[in-house]
C-alpha positions in Angstrom: -5.2 -20.1 -23.7 -8.6 -20.9 -24.7 -11.6 -18.8 -23.4 -14.2 -21.0 -21.1 -17.4 -20.6 -22.9 -20.9 -20.4 -20.6 -21.5 -24.0 -21.1 -18.2 -25.1 -19.7 -18.7 -22.6 -16.9 -22.2 -24.2 -16.2 -20.4 -27.8 -16.4 -18.3 -27.2 -13.5 -19.6 -28.5 -10.0 -21.0 -25.9 -7.8 -18.7 -25.8 -5.1 -16.0 -25.8 -7.4 -17.4 -22.9 -9.3 -18.0 -21.0 -5.7 -14.3 -21.3 -5.0 -13.2 -19.9 -8.1 -15.7 -17.2 -7.9 -13.9 -16.3 -4.4 -10.7 -15.6 -5.7 -12.4 -13.5 -8.8 -14.1 -11.3 -6.0 -11.0 -11.0 -3.8 -9.1 -9.9 -7.0 -11.6 -7.2 -8.1 -12.1 -5.7 -4.5 -9.7 -2.9 -4.9 -10.2 -2.5 -8.7 -14.0 -2.2 -9.1 -17.4 -1.3 -7.9 -19.2 -2.8 -10.4 -17.2 -6.1 -10.2 -17.8 -6.0 -6.2 -21.3 -5.9 -7.3 -21.1 -8.4 -9.8 -19.3 -11.1 -8.1 -21.2 -10.6 -4.8 -24.6 -11.4 -6.2 -23.2 -14.2 -8.4 -21.7 -15.8 -4.9 -25.1 -15.6 -3.4 -26.9 -16.9 -6.2 -24.5 -19.7 -6.8 -24.5 -20.4 -2.9 -28.3 -20.9 -3.1 -28.2 -23.3 -5.5 -25.7 -25.3 -4.0 -27.2 -28.5 -2.6 -24.5 -28.5 0.4 -25.3 -24.9 1.4 -27.0 -25.7 4.7 -24.4 -28.4 6.0 -21.8 -25.8 7.5 -24.6 -23.5 8.4 -24.9 -24.6 12.0 -20.9 -24.1 12.6 -21.4 -20.5 11.3 -24.2 -20.0 13.4 -22.2 -21.1 16.7 -19.6 -18.3 16.0 -20.0 -15.2 18.6 -18.5 -13.1 16.1 -20.9 -13.9 13.3 -24.0 -14.1 15.7 -22.8 -10.3 16.9 -22.7 -9.4 13.3 -26.1 -10.7 12.5 -27.5 -9.3 15.6 -26.1 -5.9 15.1 -27.8 -5.9 11.2 -31.1 -7.3 12.9 -31.0 -4.5 15.2 -30.3 -2.1 12.5 -33.7 -3.2 11.0 -35.5 -3.4 14.1 -34.3 0.6 14.6 -36.8 1.3 11.5 -39.6 1.1 14.3 -38.6 4.3 15.8 -37.3 6.3 12.7 -39.6 9.1 11.6 -42.2 7.9 8.7 -40.8 10.7 6.1 -37.1 8.9 6.1 -38.3 5.4 5.8 -37.3 4.8 2.4 -34.0 6.4 2.8 -33.7 4.4 6.4 -34.3 0.9 4.2 -32.0 1.7 1.8 -29.3 2.2 4.9 -30.4 -0.8 6.2 -29.6 -2.5 2.9 -26.3 -1.6 2.4 -25.7 -5.0 4.7 -26.8 -7.4 2.3 -22.9 -8.2 1.7 -22.8 -9.9 4.8 -24.4 -12.7 2.9 -21.1 -13.5 1.1 -19.7 -13.9 4.2 -21.9 -17.0 4.6 -21.3 -18.1 1.3 -17.3 -17.8 1.6 -17.2 -19.0 5.3 -19.1 -22.5 4.6 -17.9 -23.4 1.3 -14.6 -22.2 0.6 -11.9 -25.4 0.4 -9.0 -25.3 2.4 -6.6 -24.8 -0.1 -8.4 -22.0 -1.9 -8.1 -19.6 1.6 -4.5 -19.0 0.6 -5.0 -18.8 -3.0 -8.3 -16.0 -2.3 -5.9 -13.7 -0.1 -3.1 -14.1 -2.9 -5.8 -13.0 -5.4 -6.7 -9.8 -3.3 -2.8 -9.0 -3.0 -2.4 -9.0 -6.8 -5.5 -7.1 -7.2 -3.7 -4.8 -5.0 -0.4 -4.6 -6.9 -2.4 -3.9 -10.2 -4.1 -0.8 -8.2 -0.8 0.0 -6.9 0.8 0.1 -10.1 -1.8 2.4 -11.5 -1.3 4.4 -8.6 2.3 4.8 -9.3 1.6 5.5 -12.9 -0.8 8.2 -11.7 1.7 9.7 -9.6 4.7 9.7 -12.2 2.4 11.3 -14.8 2.7 8.1 -16.9 -1.0 7.5 -17.2 -4.3 9.3 -16.8 -7.1 7.9 -15.3 -10.9 9.1 -14.5 -10.1 8.8 -10.7 -7.0 10.3 -8.9 -4.1 13.1 -9.5 -0.6 13.2 -9.1 -0.9 15.2 -6.0 -3.1 12.0 -4.8 -2.7 9.1 -6.8 -6.2 6.9 -5.9 -7.0 4.9 -9.2 -10.2 3.5 -8.1 -11.5 4.9 -4.8 -11.3 8.0 -2.5 -8.0 8.7 -0.1 -9.8 7.6 2.8 -11.0 3.9 1.4 -7.2 3.6 -0.5 -5.6 4.7 2.7 -7.6 1.5 4.7 -6.8 -0.5 1.8 -3.4 0.3 1.5 -2.4 0.0 5.5 -4.3 -3.2 5.6 -2.3 -4.6 2.5 1.0 -3.3 3.9 0.8 -5.0 7.2 -0.8 -8.4 5.5 2.5 -8.6 3.8 4.4 -7.7 6.9 2.7 -10.7 8.6 3.9 -12.7 5.7 7.3 -11.5 5.8 7.4 -12.2 9.4 6.7 -15.9 9.5 8.2 -16.7 5.6 11.5 -18.9 6.3 12.6 -18.9 2.7 15.0 -16.1 2.1 14.4 -15.7 -1.5 10.4 -15.0 -0.6 11.2 -12.6 2.4 13.5 -10.5 0.3 10.1 -10.6 -2.3 7.9 -9.8 0.5 10.2 -6.8 1.8 10.3 -5.3 -1.3 6.4 -5.5 -1.8 6.1 -4.1 1.8 8.5 -1.3 1.0 6.4 -0.4 -2.1 3.2 -0.5 -0.6 4.0 1.5 2.4 5.4 3.8 -0.1 2.2 4.1 -2.1 0.2 5.0 1.5 2.3 7.8 2.3 2.0 9.4 -1.3 -1.7 9.1 -0.8 -3.6 11.9 1.1 -5.6 9.4 3.3 -4.6 10.4 7.0 -6.3 7.8 8.6 -4.4 5.0 6.7 -1.2 6.8 7.9 -2.8 6.0 11.6 -4.1 3.0 11.0 -1.0 1.5 9.7 1.2 2.9 12.8 -1.3 1.4 15.3 -1.3 -1.8 13.2 2.4 -2.0 12.8 3.1 -2.0 16.6 0.3 -4.3 17.4 1.6 -6.9 14.7 5.2 -6.6 15.8 4.5 -7.0 19.7 2.0 -10.1 18.6 4.9 -11.5 16.7 7.6 -11.0 19.2 5.9 -10.7 22.6 3.9 -7.9 24.3 6.8 -6.9 26.1 8.5 -3.3 26.7 11.5 -4.4 24.4 9.4 -5.4 21.5 7.1 -2.5 21.9 10.2 -0.1 22.0 11.5 -1.6 19.0 8.6 -1.5 17.1 8.0 2.2 17.9 11.7 2.7 16.9 11.3 1.3 13.6 7.8 3.1 13.1 9.8 6.4 14.1 11.8 5.8 11.3 9.4 5.0 8.6 7.3 8.2 9.5 10.6 10.4 9.6 11.4 8.9 5.9 7.7 9.5 4.9 7.6 13.1 6.1 10.9 13.7 4.7 10.6 12.2 1.2 6.6 12.5 0.6 5.1 16.1 0.0 1.6 14.5 0.3 2.6 13.2 3.8 4.3 16.3 4.7 1.7 18.7 3.8 -1.1 16.5 5.4 0.7 16.4 8.7 1.0 20.5 8.4 -2.9 20.6 7.5 -3.7 18.5 10.6 -1.5 20.4 12.4 -3.2 23.8 11.8 -6.6 22.3 11.7 -5.9 21.3 15.3 -4.8 25.2 16.3 -7.6 26.7 14.5 -9.8 24.4 16.2 -8.4 25.1 19.4 -7.6 28.6 19.7 -10.6 29.8 17.3 -13.1 27.1 17.8 -13.1 26.8 13.8 -14.9 23.6 12.8 -15.0 24.1 9.3 -11.8 22.2 8.8 -11.4 18.5 8.0 -10.5 17.8 11.9 -13.0 20.5 12.9 -15.7 19.0 10.9 -15.1 15.6 12.8 -15.0 17.3 16.5 -17.8 19.0 16.1 -19.9 15.9 14.8 -18.5 14.2 18.0 -19.9 17.1 20.0 -23.2 16.6 18.5 -23.3 12.9 19.2 -22.5 13.8 22.7 -25.7 15.8 22.9 -27.6 13.3 21.0 -26.3 10.1 23.5 -27.3 12.8 26.6 -31.0 13.2 25.2 -31.5 9.4 23.7 -28.9 7.2 25.2 -30.4 3.4 24.7 -31.9 3.6 21.3 -30.7 6.6 19.4 -32.4 8.6 17.1 -32.7 5.8 14.2 -30.8 5.6 11.1 -31.4 8.9 8.9 -33.1 10.7 11.7 -29.6 10.6 13.3 -28.6 13.3 10.6 -31.6 15.3 10.7 -31.0 15.5 14.4 -27.5 16.8 14.0 -28.8 19.7 11.5 -31.8 20.3 14.1 -28.9 20.5 17.0 -26.6 22.7 14.8 -29.5 25.4 14.2 -30.5 25.5 17.6 -27.3 24.9 19.9 -24.2 25.4 17.9 -24.7 27.9 14.6 -20.8 28.0 14.7 -21.2 24.5 13.2 -23.0 25.4 10.5 -20.6 24.0 8.0 -21.6 20.7 9.2 -25.1 21.0 8.2 -24.2 19.0 4.8 -23.0 16.0 6.4 -24.6 12.8 5.5 -22.9 10.7 8.3 -20.9 11.5 11.2 -17.4 10.6 9.7 -16.9 7.9 12.3 -18.0 4.8 13.0 -18.6 4.8 16.6 -20.5 8.0 16.5 -22.7 7.0 13.4 -23.6 3.8 15.3 -24.4 5.0 19.0 -26.1 8.1 17.2 -28.7 6.1 15.3 -28.6 2.9 17.6 -27.9 4.3 21.0 -25.4 2.6 23.6 -27.4 -0.7 22.9 -26.1 -1.0 19.5 -22.5 0.5 20.0 -22.4 -2.5 22.5 -23.2 -5.1 20.0 -21.2 -3.4 17.2 -17.9 -3.8 19.3 -18.8 -7.2 20.6 -18.4 -8.3 16.9 -14.5 -7.3 17.2 -14.5 -8.4 21.0 -15.4 -11.6 19.5 -13.3 -11.9 16.9 -10.2 -10.9 19.4 -11.1 -14.1 21.4 -11.1 -16.4 18.4 -7.6 -18.5 18.8 -5.9 -19.9 15.6 -3.2 -22.7 15.3 -1.8 -21.3 12.1 0.2 -18.3 13.6 -0.2 -16.3 10.4 -3.7 -16.1 10.6 -3.5 -14.9 14.3 -1.5 -12.1 12.8 -3.8 -11.6 9.9 -6.5 -11.3 12.9 -4.6 -8.7 14.8 -4.1 -6.4 11.6 -7.7 -6.9 10.7 -9.0 -5.7 13.9 -6.6 -3.2 14.2 -6.8 -1.6 11.0 -10.6 -1.3 11.2 -10.9 -0.2 14.9 -8.5 2.6 14.2 -10.0 3.5 10.6 -13.7 3.7 12.0 -12.2 6.7 14.0 -12.3 8.9 10.9 -15.3 7.2 8.9 -18.1 5.0 9.1 -16.3 2.3 6.8 -19.1 -0.2 7.4 -21.3 1.9 5.3 -19.0 2.5 2.4 -18.5 -0.2 -0.8 -15.0 -0.9 -0.8 -14.3 -0.9 2.9 -17.4 -3.0 3.7 -16.5 -5.5 1.0 -13.0 -5.6 2.4 -14.5 -6.3 5.8 -16.8 -9.3 4.6 -13.8 -10.9 2.5 -11.8 -11.4 5.7 -14.4 -11.6 8.1 -15.1 -14.7 6.3 -11.7 -16.2 5.2 -10.9 -16.0 9.2 -14.1 -18.1 9.9 -13.0 -20.6 7.4 -9.8 -20.9 8.5 -11.1 -21.2 12.2 -13.5 -24.0 11.4 -10.9 -26.0 9.5 -8.8 -25.5 12.6 -11.3 -26.9 14.7 -12.0 -29.8 12.7 -15.8 -28.6 11.7 -14.8 -29.2 8.0 
């Protein structure tokens, strides 16, 4: 197969080149931090060179979800006004994390209709590669710089990978539920099973929870918000979890550790466990909201406030003093940006939920996307982390692109 040289690449029309870059971006998403940065920058650069970049910006600007997202970014930037001067550089770096939002603009305004499913498929193929490597680590067939047989995560930490696996598993399930071909349904069923097994051999507990909630929401969305559908979904989920508990040592251990954490927290006020850390951070967040409810402490300052409150009021939580964030997206937002920031942040997902798709599969993808992220935010500020933020960016953009096509705005 001939290799495309740079000269040939430059001869490709810009819009066609962009669509190829979107597919490449989706593929590398679960595989490479450097790849995410490289293709994000390249997409933004090429999009700026496009002659048609302004034609569809108006449609995107009319999206309530996109408006809320941009308002959240702008408000985060404005919050620098009440950040202590010695934290400005770190705060600016914090705000700059959201530069990936520019990729949303490029994808949502430029991707061609036939490339939307191709881009989703590229992401799934990237996850398949990641999954094969994960199984290779688990069975000790290969050894990488990241991951171990007890926690086979090839490229990212267990929390991020758990989120990816939960999302991918439910993405495949949504395809399975709407596929009419028996041959493809069998393939999707096998893929769903393999990804779900992979989820339960990785130590990311929030992935388990996101999968469980997303599974029930997706099932009820497909078969109706009725008690019968809910009962069937819960029954199926109980079977999956029971099998995982009895067959996966990792899942079994993580459940037992969680129960032990909760017992130590309840009976001994031990905040130095994983769940204890998170509960302690929520207690500190409550103190900050009580003192600075509307605007919060400002980005970066909010972690300084955490350490100060621990030192003066909660010495038993000293083990939380190393925290660089609150290990909870909602607490992260409300402590740094106040209730105003939290309302803006939640309005992003409220607006997404209100978007209606004629394509039933994309309606299901929306349900999966919103469910997995809203649950995932309970355990980690995923909007601050590269892998999870890139996942958010890709599917936020693809949902908007499909929505505009269905609305006849393309």
